[in-house]
N, CA, C and O of each residue as an XYZ file, in Angstrom:
376
protein
N     -49.643     50.121      0.398
C     -48.929     50.661      1.537
C     -49.893     51.602      2.271
O     -50.515     52.466      1.652
N     -50.008     51.434      3.560
C     -50.957     52.276      4.288
C     -50.390     53.678      4.515
O     -49.196     53.918      4.334
N     -51.269     54.596      4.914
C     -50.904     55.998      5.083
C     -49.783     56.192      6.094
O     -48.902     57.026      5.882
N     -49.798     55.441      7.184
C     -48.761     55.592      8.219
C     -47.379     55.252      7.663
O     -46.406     55.952      7.947
N     -47.291     54.194      6.882
C     -46.003     53.809      6.287
C     -45.567     54.862      5.274
O     -44.403     55.263      5.250
N     -46.502     55.308      4.439
C     -46.188     56.359      3.460
C     -45.651     57.605      4.165
O     -44.633     58.166      3.760
N     -46.341     58.029      5.219
C     -45.907     59.217      5.963
C     -44.538     59.015      6.598
O     -43.741     59.952      6.660
N     -44.256     57.807      7.071
C     -42.951     57.513      7.673
C     -41.839     57.610      6.624
O     -40.769     58.149      6.907
N     -42.084     57.094      5.421
C     -41.084     57.187      4.349
C     -40.807     58.650      4.029
O     -39.647     59.052      3.936
N     -41.859     59.455      3.859
C     -41.670     60.862      3.549
C     -40.946     61.592      4.683
O     -40.142     62.488      4.426
N     -41.225     61.220      5.923
C     -40.543     61.810      7.085
C     -39.047     61.485      7.036
O     -38.214     62.365      7.255
N     -38.705     60.223      6.748
C     -37.290     59.833      6.645
C     -36.603     60.582      5.510
O     -35.457     61.011      5.649
N     -37.291     60.739      4.400
C     -36.715     61.469      3.275
C     -36.493     62.941      3.632
O     -35.467     63.515      3.267
N     -37.446     63.557      4.345
C     -37.272     64.953      4.775
C     -36.036     65.078      5.668
O     -35.285     66.048      5.564
N     -35.831     64.099      6.542
C     -34.655     64.119      7.428
C     -33.355     64.048      6.622
O     -32.310     64.489      7.101
N     -33.407     63.510      5.428
C     -32.237     63.424      4.542
C     -32.132     64.637      3.624
O     -31.237     64.697      2.781
N     -33.047     65.616      3.779
C     -32.986     66.837      2.982
C     -33.813     66.820      1.713
O     -33.608     67.659      0.836
N     -34.747     65.881      1.593
C     -35.597     65.776      0.412
C     -37.005     66.297      0.720
O     -37.436     66.309      1.872
N     -37.715     66.729     -0.336
C     -39.104     67.160     -0.199
C     -39.905     66.560     -1.358
O     -39.414     66.505     -2.486
N     -41.115     66.118     -1.090
C     -41.911     65.512     -2.150
C     -43.279     65.112     -1.664
O     -43.826     65.712     -0.738
N     -43.832     64.085     -2.300
C     -45.181     63.656     -1.969
C     -45.591     62.432     -2.761
O     -44.753     61.641     -3.195
N     -46.899     62.291     -2.940
C     -47.490     61.151     -3.639
C     -47.841     61.551     -5.059
O     -48.389     62.630     -5.286
N     -47.527     60.683     -6.023
C     -47.868     60.910     -7.422
C     -48.729     59.752     -7.894
O     -48.543     58.617     -7.456
N     -49.680     60.035     -8.793
C     -50.581     59.013     -9.330
C     -50.594     59.116    -10.844
O     -50.775     60.202    -11.395
N     -50.400     57.977    -11.525
C     -50.415     57.945    -12.983
C     -51.370     56.868    -13.482
O     -51.409     55.770    -12.926
N     -52.142     57.170    -14.529
C     -53.012     56.174    -15.133
C     -52.199     55.163    -15.949
O     -51.035     55.419    -16.258
N     -52.787     54.038    -16.296
C     -52.085     53.062    -17.134
C     -51.577     53.710    -18.422
O     -52.278     54.505    -19.048
N     -50.357     53.362    -18.804
C     -49.786     53.852    -20.051
C     -49.110     55.211    -19.974
O     -48.493     55.628    -20.954
N     -49.198     55.913    -18.864
C     -48.602     57.242    -18.744
C     -47.077     57.150    -18.824
O     -46.463     56.284    -18.201
N     -46.477     58.056    -19.601
C     -45.022     58.094    -19.771
C     -44.525     59.514    -19.494
O     -45.064     60.486    -20.022
N     -43.501     59.617    -18.667
C     -42.772     60.858    -18.425
C     -41.402     60.666    -19.070
O     -40.535     60.015    -18.487
N     -41.194     61.220    -20.261
C     -40.017     60.904    -21.067
C     -38.940     61.983    -20.974
O     -39.214     63.178    -21.079
N     -37.710     61.520    -20.774
C     -36.506     62.348    -20.861
C     -36.535     63.583    -19.950
O     -36.318     64.708    -20.400
N     -36.803     63.352    -18.683
C     -36.781     64.428    -17.696
C     -35.395     64.552    -17.083
O     -34.673     63.565    -16.945
N     -35.030     65.783    -16.715
C     -33.769     66.056    -16.029
C     -34.077     67.060    -14.924
O     -34.750     68.063    -15.162
N     -33.589     66.792    -13.726
C     -33.780     67.692    -12.602
C     -32.429     68.174    -12.085
O     -31.421     67.481    -12.226
N     -32.413     69.351    -11.491
C     -31.200     69.900    -10.912
C     -30.916     69.379     -9.516
O     -29.903     69.730     -8.911
N     -31.808     68.540     -9.003
C     -31.656     67.941     -7.679
C     -31.717     66.422     -7.811
O     -32.285     65.897     -8.769
N     -31.129     65.723     -6.845
C     -31.309     64.270     -6.791
C     -32.790     63.978     -6.589
O     -33.505     64.770     -5.975
N     -33.247     62.844     -7.105
C     -34.649     62.443     -6.960
C     -34.725     61.067     -6.309
O     -33.965     60.163     -6.657
N     -35.642     60.918     -5.368
C     -35.971     59.611     -4.799
C     -37.336     59.208     -5.312
O     -38.197     60.057     -5.545
N     -37.535     57.915     -5.489
C     -38.788     57.385     -5.988
C     -39.058     56.051     -5.305
O     -38.140     55.256     -5.105
N     -40.318     55.804     -4.947
C     -40.708     54.523     -4.362
C     -42.111     54.170     -4.831
O     -43.053     54.930     -4.607
N     -42.254     53.024     -5.479
C     -43.556     52.558     -5.962
C     -44.374     52.030     -4.781
O     -43.894     51.226     -3.982
N     -45.623     52.504     -4.694
C     -46.547     52.023     -3.664
C     -47.552     51.032     -4.237
O     -47.897     50.041     -3.595
N     -48.020     51.312     -5.458
C     -48.977     50.442     -6.160
C     -48.690     50.515     -7.646
O     -48.273     51.556     -8.152
N     -48.910     49.421     -8.340
C     -48.751     49.412     -9.787
C     -47.373     48.927    -10.204
O     -46.624     48.344     -9.420
N     -47.067     49.193    -11.474
C     -45.807     48.711    -12.054
C     -45.173     49.813    -12.893
O     -45.648     50.130    -13.984
N     -44.104     50.387    -12.376
C     -43.364     51.406    -13.115
C     -42.107     50.800    -13.728
O     -41.512     49.867    -13.188
N     -41.725     51.355    -14.866
C     -40.450     51.033    -15.492
C     -39.667     52.336    -15.562
O     -40.200     53.365    -15.980
N     -38.397     52.293    -15.152
C     -37.532     53.468    -15.162
C     -36.356     53.234    -16.085
O     -35.765     52.154    -16.099
N     -36.021     54.252    -16.853
C     -34.809     54.239    -17.669
C     -33.928     55.397    -17.220
O     -34.364     56.548    -17.224
N     -32.698     55.099    -16.835
C     -31.724     56.135    -16.519
C     -30.359     55.498    -16.382
O     -30.229     54.320    -16.048
N     -29.350     56.297    -16.648
C     -27.982     55.818    -16.503
C     -27.669     54.600    -17.348
O     -26.864     53.760    -16.945
N     -28.295     54.487    -18.522
C     -28.015     53.372    -19.420
C     -28.652     52.049    -19.031
O     -28.278     51.004    -19.562
N     -29.605     52.079    -18.113
C     -30.260     50.830    -17.720
C     -31.763     51.030    -17.603
O     -32.247     52.154    -17.472
N     -32.485     49.931    -17.653
C     -33.931     49.914    -17.479
C     -34.242     49.010    -16.304
O     -33.778     47.871    -16.251
N     -35.034     49.519    -15.352
C     -35.371     48.724    -14.171
C     -36.873     48.793    -13.906
O     -37.545     49.749    -14.292
N     -37.373     47.774    -13.248
C     -38.752     47.724    -12.773
C     -38.684     47.540    -11.261
O     -38.585     46.413    -10.776
N     -38.736     48.646    -10.511
C     -38.588     48.530     -9.056
C     -39.783     47.823     -8.423
O     -40.918     47.958     -8.880
N     -39.508     47.076     -7.375
C     -40.564     46.410     -6.632
C     -41.272     47.391     -5.710
O     -40.764     48.475     -5.422
N     -42.440     46.997     -5.259
C     -43.191     47.799     -4.297
C     -42.310     48.039     -3.060
O     -41.754     47.097     -2.494
N     -42.191     49.298     -2.654
C     -41.417     49.639     -1.464
C     -39.919     49.778     -1.670
O     -39.198     50.087     -0.721
N     -39.434     49.558     -2.884
C     -38.000     49.683     -3.172
C     -37.651     51.147     -3.451
O     -38.279     51.777     -4.301
N     -36.666     51.688     -2.753
C     -36.250     53.064     -2.959
C     -35.251     53.147     -4.109
O     -34.274     52.400     -4.157
N     -35.513     54.062     -5.029
C     -34.633     54.294     -6.167
C     -34.152     55.740     -6.093
O     -34.949     56.648     -5.855
N     -32.858     55.956     -6.295
C     -32.328     57.315     -6.342
C     -31.818     57.599     -7.752
O     -31.037     56.835     -8.319
N     -32.282     58.720     -8.297
C     -31.844     59.179     -9.611
C     -31.013     60.437     -9.379
O     -31.543     61.442     -8.905
N     -29.722     60.401     -9.702
C     -28.853     61.554     -9.441
C     -29.262     62.798    -10.240
O     -29.823     62.690    -11.330
N     -28.977     63.957     -9.689
C     -29.217     65.222    -10.376
C     -28.529     65.212    -11.736
O     -27.423     64.694    -11.884
N     -29.205     65.795    -12.727
C     -28.618     65.932    -14.050
C     -28.726     64.707    -14.943
O     -28.294     64.755    -16.095
N     -29.290     63.606    -14.446
C     -29.407     62.378    -15.234
C     -30.752     62.358    -15.964
O     -31.806     62.514    -15.348
N     -30.702     62.166    -17.275
C     -31.929     62.044    -18.062
C     -32.630     60.748    -17.667
O     -31.997     59.696    -17.584
N     -33.948     60.826    -17.423
C     -34.683     59.626    -17.023
C     -36.105     59.645    -17.568
O     -36.696     60.696    -17.817
N     -36.623     58.444    -17.739
C     -37.991     58.230    -18.225
C     -38.688     57.300    -17.256
O     -38.110     56.316    -16.794
N     -39.952     57.625    -16.947
C     -40.778     56.802    -16.063
C     -42.026     56.406    -16.837
O     -42.698     57.252    -17.427
N     -42.333     55.103    -16.829
C     -43.515     54.577    -17.529
C     -44.377     53.752    -16.584
O     -43.865     52.933    -15.821
N     -45.684     53.969    -16.639
C     -46.608     53.068    -15.956
C     -46.852     51.904    -16.909
O     -47.640     52.016    -17.848
N     -46.176     50.793    -16.665
C     -46.238     49.620    -17.531
C     -47.436     48.727    -17.235
O     -47.794     47.880    -18.054
N     -48.050     48.905    -16.089
C     -49.134     48.024    -15.688
C     -50.472     48.436    -16.278
O     -50.599     49.491    -16.898
N     -51.451     47.596    -16.074
C     -52.800     47.857    -16.546
C     -53.658     48.568    -15.519
O     -54.869     48.689    -15.699
N     -53.037     49.047    -14.431
C     -53.774     49.729    -13.376
C     -53.085     51.050    -13.049
O     -51.975     51.316    -13.511
N     -53.742     51.857    -12.263
C     -53.162     53.108    -11.802
C     -51.919     52.824    -10.965
O     -51.905     51.909    -10.141
N     -50.883     53.618    -11.188
C     -49.659     53.508    -10.386
C     -49.624     54.667     -9.400
O     -49.911     55.811     -9.753
N     -49.267     54.353     -8.154
C     -49.088     55.371     -7.122
C     -47.660     55.244     -6.606
O     -47.201     54.155     -6.262
N     -46.968     56.379     -6.560
C     -45.576     56.339     -6.142
C     -45.189     57.608     -5.419
O     -45.717     58.690     -5.674
N     -44.238     57.435     -4.498
C     -43.684     58.575     -3.786
C     -42.507     59.118     -4.578
O     -41.755     58.364     -5.196
N     -42.359     60.422     -4.551
C     -41.231     61.083     -5.194
C     -40.714     62.151     -4.232
O     -41.463     62.638     -3.386
N     -39.466     62.508     -4.355
C     -38.907     63.600     -3.560
C     -37.648     64.114     -4.250
O     -36.929     63.363     -4.909
N     -37.402     65.395     -4.084
C     -36.223     66.050     -4.649
C     -35.400     66.649     -3.515
O     -35.946     67.089     -2.503
N     -34.105     66.661     -3.691
C     -33.234     67.260     -2.695
C     -31.789     67.210     -3.109
O     -31.460     66.689     -4.174
N     -30.926     67.746     -2.281
C     -29.473     67.725     -2.501
C     -29.116     68.181     -3.918
O     -28.973     67.368     -4.831
N     -28.982     69.447     -4.071
C     -28.644     69.999     -5.379
C     -27.410     69.336     -5.966
O     -26.415     69.102     -5.281
N     -27.508     69.041     -7.260
C     -26.401     68.389     -7.960
C     -25.378     69.350     -8.459
O     -24.390     68.939     -9.068
């Protein structure tokens, strides 16, 4: 995803009351059992992430927006063999 598209997504998210940026994870990186007091948005730009939350496991496609509600335990894994780059944002207190 080019910089202009990335910036447009973040701009739209800011208009919805979210704040965030770009995150980069090496292959195999796991963020296990996180909980935030705000809703979280996530969008994969490169690589392959697996998300667990709300009793389900999903592998979002490139450019697919995922919302994780405030207070929900979630795990994010870089399942691919390459670096994963993804947008994240927090907002709307739960």
